[in-house]
C-alpha positions in Angstrom: 135.9 157.1 -146.3 137.7 153.9 -145.3 141.0 153.2 -147.1 139.3 150.3 -149.0 136.3 152.5 -150.0 138.7 155.2 -151.1 140.8 152.8 -153.2 137.8 151.4 -154.9 136.5 154.8 -156.1 140.0 155.9 -157.0 140.1 153.0 -159.4 136.7 154.0 -160.8 137.8 157.6 -161.2 141.0 156.5 -163.0 138.8 154.5 -165.4 136.6 157.5 -166.0 139.6 159.7 -166.7 141.0 157.1 -169.2 137.6 156.7 -171.0 137.0 160.4 -171.3 140.6 161.5 -171.8 140.1 164.1 -169.2 141.5 164.3 -165.7 139.0 163.4 -163.0 139.5 163.4 -159.2 136.2 163.3 -157.4 135.8 165.7 -154.5 132.5 164.2 -153.5 131.0 160.7 -153.6 127.3 160.7 -152.7 124.9 157.7 -152.6 121.9 157.9 -155.0 118.7 156.3 -154.1 116.2 154.3 -156.2 118.0 151.0 -156.9 116.9 147.7 -155.4 119.6 145.4 -156.7 122.8 147.5 -157.0 124.1 150.6 -155.2 124.4 153.9 -157.1 126.6 156.9 -156.6 127.2 160.5 -157.8 130.8 161.3 -158.3 131.7 164.9 -158.8 134.9 167.0 -159.0 133.3 170.4 -159.0 132.7 170.7 -162.8 132.0 167.1 -164.0 129.5 164.6 -162.5 129.1 161.0 -163.2 126.5 158.4 -162.2 128.1 155.2 -161.0 126.4 151.9 -160.4 128.3 149.3 -158.3 127.7 145.7 -157.4 129.5 142.5 -156.6 131.9 141.2 -159.2 129.2 138.8 -160.3 127.2 141.8 -161.5 129.7 142.6 -164.3 127.6 140.7 -167.0 124.5 142.7 -165.9 126.4 146.0 -166.4 127.7 144.9 -169.8 124.2 144.0 -170.9 122.8 147.3 -169.6 125.5 149.3 -171.5 124.7 147.4 -174.7 121.0 148.1 -174.3 121.5 151.8 -173.8 123.7 151.9 -176.9 121.1 150.2 -179.0 118.4 152.6 -177.9 120.6 155.6 -178.2 121.7 154.6 -181.7 118.2 155.2 -183.0 118.4 158.9 -182.3 114.8 159.2 -181.3 114.9 158.9 -177.5 117.3 160.2 -174.8 119.3 157.8 -172.7 122.1 158.4 -170.3 125.4 158.4 -172.3 127.6 155.4 -171.5 131.0 156.4 -170.2 132.8 153.2 -168.9 132.5 149.9 -167.1 134.9 147.7 -165.4 136.0 145.9 -162.2 138.0 146.9 -159.1 139.4 144.3 -156.7 136.0 143.6 -155.1 133.2 145.1 -157.2 131.9 145.7 -160.7 130.9 149.1 -161.9 129.1 151.0 -164.7 129.6 154.7 -165.3 127.0 156.8 -167.1 126.4 160.4 -167.7 124.8 162.0 -164.6 121.4 163.6 -165.3 119.2 165.6 -163.0 115.8 163.8 -163.4 112.3 164.4 -162.3 109.0 162.4 -162.8 107.4 162.6 -166.2 104.7 165.2 -166.6 102.0 165.3 -169.2 104.1 167.2 -171.8 107.2 165.1 -171.5 105.0 161.9 -171.3 103.5 162.8 -174.6 107.0 163.3 -176.2 108.1 159.9 -174.8 104.9 158.2 -176.1 105.6 159.4 -179.6 109.3 158.5 -179.3 108.6 155.0 -178.0 106.5 154.3 -181.1 109.5 155.3 -183.2 111.7 152.9 -181.1 109.2 150.1 -181.8 109.4 150.7 -185.5 113.0 149.4 -185.4 112.6 145.8 -186.4 114.4 142.5 -186.9 113.8 139.3 -188.9 113.0 137.3 -185.7 112.2 137.6 -182.1 115.0 137.7 -179.6 118.4 139.4 -179.2 122.0 138.9 -180.2 122.8 137.4 -176.8 121.1 136.6 -173.5 120.8 139.5 -171.0 118.9 140.2 -167.8 115.6 141.3 -166.4 116.5 142.9 -163.1 119.1 140.4 -161.8 117.4 137.4 -163.5 118.9 135.9 -166.6 116.8 136.5 -169.7 116.9 134.0 -172.6 117.0 135.6 -176.0 117.8 132.8 -178.5 115.9 133.9 -181.6 112.8 132.3 -183.0 110.4 133.2 -185.8 107.2 132.5 -183.7 106.4 135.1 -181.1 104.0 132.9 -179.1 106.7 130.2 -179.0 109.4 132.8 -178.0 107.3 134.4 -175.3 106.2 131.0 -173.9 109.5 129.3 -173.9 112.0 132.1 -173.5 110.0 134.2 -171.0 107.2 132.5 -169.1 108.6 128.9 -168.8 112.0 129.9 -167.3 110.3 132.2 -164.7 107.8 129.4 -163.8 110.6 126.8 -163.4 112.6 129.3 -161.3 109.4 130.0 -159.2 109.2 126.3 -158.2 112.7 126.7 -156.6 111.6 129.9 -154.8 108.4 128.5 -153.2 105.6 128.3 -155.7 103.4 125.2 -155.1 103.3 122.7 -157.9 99.6 123.0 -158.5 100.0 126.7 -159.5 103.1 125.8 -161.5 101.1 123.3 -163.5 98.5 125.9 -164.2 101.3 128.3 -165.4 102.7 125.6 -167.6 99.2 125.1 -169.1 99.2 128.8 -170.0 102.5 128.3 -171.9 101.1 125.2 -173.7 97.9 127.1 -174.8 99.5 130.5 -175.4 98.8 130.3 -179.2 95.1 130.8 -178.4 95.8 134.4 -177.7 97.3 135.0 -181.2 94.8 133.5 -183.6 94.1 136.8 -185.2 97.2 138.7 -184.2 100.7 138.4 -185.6 103.1 141.0 -184.2 106.3 142.1 -185.9 109.5 142.0 -184.0 110.0 145.5 -182.4 113.0 146.8 -180.5 111.8 146.9 -176.9 113.1 148.7 -173.8 112.1 145.5 -172.1 111.6 146.8 -168.5 109.6 149.9 -169.0 108.1 150.7 -165.6 107.9 154.3 -164.3 111.1 153.9 -162.3 113.0 153.6 -165.6 111.6 156.7 -167.3 111.9 160.3 -166.3 112.5 163.8 -167.6 115.6 166.0 -167.5 115.6 169.5 -166.1 114.9 170.7 -169.7 111.8 168.5 -169.9 113.4 166.0 -172.2 112.1 162.4 -171.5 114.9 159.9 -170.6 114.7 156.1 -170.4 117.3 153.9 -168.8 117.9 150.4 -167.2 116.8 148.6 -170.4 116.4 144.8 -170.9 116.4 145.1 -174.7 115.2 142.5 -177.2 113.0 142.3 -180.3 109.5 141.3 -179.3 105.8 142.4 -179.4 105.6 146.1 -178.8 102.6 145.5 -176.6 104.9 144.1 -173.9 106.5 147.6 -173.3 103.0 149.2 -173.1 101.7 146.5 -170.8 104.7 146.8 -168.4 104.2 150.6 -168.3 100.7 150.0 -167.0 101.6 147.3 -164.4 102.8 149.6 -161.6 101.4 152.9 -163.0 103.1 156.2 -162.9 103.0 157.2 -166.6 101.0 160.2 -167.6 97.8 159.7 -169.6 99.2 161.7 -172.5 102.0 159.1 -172.8 99.4 156.6 -173.9 97.5 159.0 -176.1 100.6 160.1 -178.0 101.7 156.5 -178.5 98.4 155.4 -179.8 98.1 158.4 -182.1 101.5 157.5 -183.5 100.8 153.7 -183.8 97.4 152.4 -182.6 97.4 149.2 -180.6 95.5 146.1 -181.7 92.0 145.6 -180.3 93.1 142.5 -178.5 95.8 144.2 -176.4 93.7 144.2 -173.2 93.3 140.4 -173.5 97.1 139.9 -173.9 98.2 142.4 -171.3 98.0 140.0 -168.3 100.0 137.5 -170.3 102.8 140.0 -170.8 102.7 141.3 -167.3 102.7 137.8 -165.8 106.4 137.6 -166.9 107.3 140.6 -164.8 105.2 139.6 -161.8 106.8 136.2 -161.8 110.2 137.8 -162.0 109.3 140.1 -159.0 108.2 137.0 -157.1 111.5 135.3 -157.9 113.5 138.3 -156.9 111.6 139.8 -154.0 109.4 137.1 -152.5 105.9 136.1 -151.8 104.2 139.5 -151.9 103.8 139.0 -155.7 102.5 135.4 -155.5 98.8 136.3 -155.2 99.0 138.6 -158.2 100.7 135.9 -160.3 98.0 133.4 -159.3 95.2 135.8 -160.3 96.9 136.4 -163.7 97.3 132.7 -164.3 93.7 132.0 -163.4 92.4 134.8 -165.6 94.5 133.6 -168.6 93.3 130.1 -168.2 89.7 131.2 -168.3 90.5 133.3 -171.5 92.2 130.4 -173.1 89.3 128.0 -172.6 86.9 130.2 -174.5 
């Protein structure tokens, strides 16, 4: 390790010791794969292990929001999340410390347990859609000012900001105007459907769900807010990876509305636009197809 590297992790270790009221001097610091925005590490002293996420100092608000989301999900007592340990800043980087868990991909059994647990998470409700403060979806700011209307909230707090950002990252104005037309007509997808505000994970793709060595499902990296529960289910289907029994168990616990398949591309457009804004043009064609499909549906 370089002196600067050693000093950074010495400061993190000191924060862990202070937060846990237990001496901690890591003997090993190993990189952990899987992240696309921040770096992740396993710190171990031979008996204790911690998962540490690091980033530039500007990442500090992202880590604060992640910790709050994990606490909100954990407080329900129905689904496992990594336990929050500490967060802070060193001289040159921000960090988040969580319980380290050995994780593996969900299998059918753990997927079924997670499906039932997620339905219980979604039962947690609020008087309006939104969250107590803005947070992030990936590294992108996510607006959460509350509103009583879900179509308005999703159009103005989710789709429109991503569309306006996409204009600055290369989307042509013709497609942008079509996206804006979806926002303006969004109410047409909710004529016979009025969702209640449900507590959402907010970024529920297969990379943010796994099982522990004991087979217990675990979710992490949330982007929590109160919204239509269909958005979590739609996101889980966007990139695949969830066992079929996850969906069967969820639907058995709380059946989805018959119009879900029609609204699914609307909800996933938000995430595809965000991936376009974060990672580039590989997602532009998918966003265009979703927008075109939604416009056809909204003209019926």
